[in-house]
C-alpha positions as CSV (number, residue, x, y, z in Angstrom):
1,M,9.0,-6.1,9.7
2,L,9.0,-9.6,8.5
3,R,10.1,-12.7,10.2
4,K,11.6,-15.4,8.0
5,T,11.0,-19.0,8.9
6,S,11.3,-20.7,5.5
7,A,12.6,-20.2,2.0
8,F,13.0,-16.4,1.3
9,S,12.7,-16.8,-2.5
10,S,9.3,-18.4,-2.2
11,W,8.1,-15.4,-0.2
12,V,9.6,-12.9,-2.6
13,S,7.9,-14.7,-5.6
14,A,4.5,-14.6,-3.8
15,L,5.0,-10.9,-3.0
16,I,5.8,-10.1,-6.6
17,I,2.7,-11.9,-7.8
18,G,0.7,-10.1,-5.1
19,A,2.1,-6.7,-6.3
20,A,1.3,-7.6,-9.9
21,L,-2.3,-8.3,-8.9
22,L,-2.5,-5.1,-6.9
23,L,-1.2,-3.1,-9.8
24,S,-3.5,-4.8,-12.3
25,S,-6.6,-3.5,-10.7
26,H,-7.7,0.1,-10.8
27,A,-7.7,2.3,-7.7
28,N,-11.4,3.2,-7.8
29,S,-12.6,3.4,-4.2
30,Q,-16.2,3.8,-3.2
31,P,-17.7,3.1,-6.6
32,G,-21.3,4.1,-7.3
33,N,-23.6,5.9,-9.6
34,S,-22.2,9.3,-9.0
35,P,-22.3,11.9,-11.8
36,F,-18.8,12.8,-10.6
37,Q,-17.4,9.3,-11.3
38,Q,-15.3,9.1,-14.4
39,A,-13.6,6.3,-16.2
40,I,-10.0,5.7,-15.1
41,T,-7.8,5.6,-18.2
42,E,-4.5,5.5,-16.4
43,Q,-2.9,3.5,-13.6
44,P,-2.9,6.2,-10.8
45,V,-0.6,4.3,-8.4
46,D,2.7,2.4,-9.0
47,A,3.9,0.2,-6.1
48,R,7.3,-1.4,-5.5
49,F,8.6,-3.3,-2.5
50,L,12.0,-2.9,-0.8
51,F,13.7,-5.4,1.4
52,S,16.6,-4.9,3.9
53,L,18.1,-8.2,3.0
54,T,18.3,-10.5,-0.1
55,S,18.4,-13.6,2.1
56,A,18.0,-14.4,5.8
57,P,18.4,-17.5,8.0
58,A,15.2,-19.0,9.4
59,G,14.0,-17.2,12.5
60,D,15.6,-13.8,11.6
61,T,13.6,-10.6,11.4
62,Y,14.2,-8.1,8.7
63,A,12.5,-4.9,7.3
64,A,10.5,-4.5,4.2
65,A,8.6,-1.5,2.8
66,A,6.0,-0.7,0.2
67,V,6.8,2.4,-1.9
68,L,3.8,4.0,-3.5
69,E,4.2,6.5,-6.4
70,I,0.8,8.3,-6.6
71,K,0.4,10.2,-9.8
72,K,-0.2,14.0,-9.8
73,G,-3.9,14.8,-9.4
74,W,-4.6,11.6,-7.4
75,H,-4.6,10.9,-3.7
76,I,-5.2,8.0,-1.3
77,N,-6.9,8.5,2.0
78,S,-4.3,8.1,4.8
79,A,-4.5,5.2,7.2
80,H,-6.2,7.6,9.6
81,P,-8.7,9.7,7.7
82,Y,-10.5,12.4,9.6
83,E,-14.0,11.4,8.5
84,S,-15.4,8.0,9.6
85,M,-17.2,7.5,6.2
86,L,-13.8,7.5,4.3
87,I,-12.0,4.3,3.6
88,P,-8.6,4.3,5.3
89,A,-5.5,3.1,3.4
90,A,-4.5,-0.5,4.3
91,L,-1.6,-2.7,3.2
92,H,-2.8,-6.3,3.0
93,I,0.2,-8.7,3.0
94,D,-0.3,-12.1,1.3
95,T,2.5,-14.3,2.4
96,V,3.6,-17.9,2.1
97,D,4.0,-20.4,5.0
98,G,6.8,-19.4,7.3
99,I,6.7,-15.7,6.6
100,I,5.0,-13.7,9.4
101,P,4.4,-10.0,9.0
102,T,5.0,-8.4,12.4
103,A,4.2,-4.7,12.0
104,V,3.0,-2.2,9.5
105,R,3.8,1.4,10.4
106,Y,1.6,3.8,8.4
107,P,3.0,7.3,7.9
108,E,1.1,10.4,8.8
109,G,-1.0,11.7,5.9
110,E,-0.6,15.2,4.4
111,N,-3.3,17.6,5.5
112,V,-5.1,19.1,2.5
113,D,-8.3,21.0,1.9
114,L,-10.6,19.1,-0.5
115,L,-14.1,20.4,-1.3
116,G,-14.1,22.6,1.8
117,S,-13.0,19.8,4.2
118,K,-9.7,19.1,5.8
119,M,-8.5,15.6,4.9
120,S,-5.5,13.4,5.6
121,V,-4.2,11.8,2.4
122,Y,-1.2,10.3,0.8
123,E,0.1,12.1,-2.4
124,G,3.2,11.7,-4.5
125,K,5.8,9.3,-3.1
126,T,4.7,7.5,0.1
127,T,6.6,4.8,1.9
128,I,4.9,2.3,4.2
129,P,7.5,0.5,6.3
C-alpha cells in the first residue's frame, strides 16, 4: 500500500525511472568465480507496476503491485528461502517526498527440488502487492 501526500505524477515518474534502472541491470545474484557461472545474454526478469488509482488526494492510501515475469528456466529465491545462505527476494521502493510505502506483502514461493534440495522460489508470473 502507498500513502499519497503530494503530487502523484512525480511519484509515478520516479517509480518508472526506478523500474527502468532495475530492468537495465542483469539478475546475477551471488557472483563469483564459479565454474558454473555463465554469461547472461538475455534479460531474465521483466517487471511492471500496477496502481489501483490514477490519481489520489493527499492523505489517501491506495494499492500498488509489482508484477514480475520470470523467463522459463530462471527463478528468484522467494522472500523466505529455506536456507540461510540464500539471498531472499526483496522489493526496494525508491519514492519521492510525500509518498510513503506502508506494506509489502510477499507471496509464498513455489516449492521446488533443485540440486537435491527443497527450495522456495518464484517462477513464471509473480505479483508482489
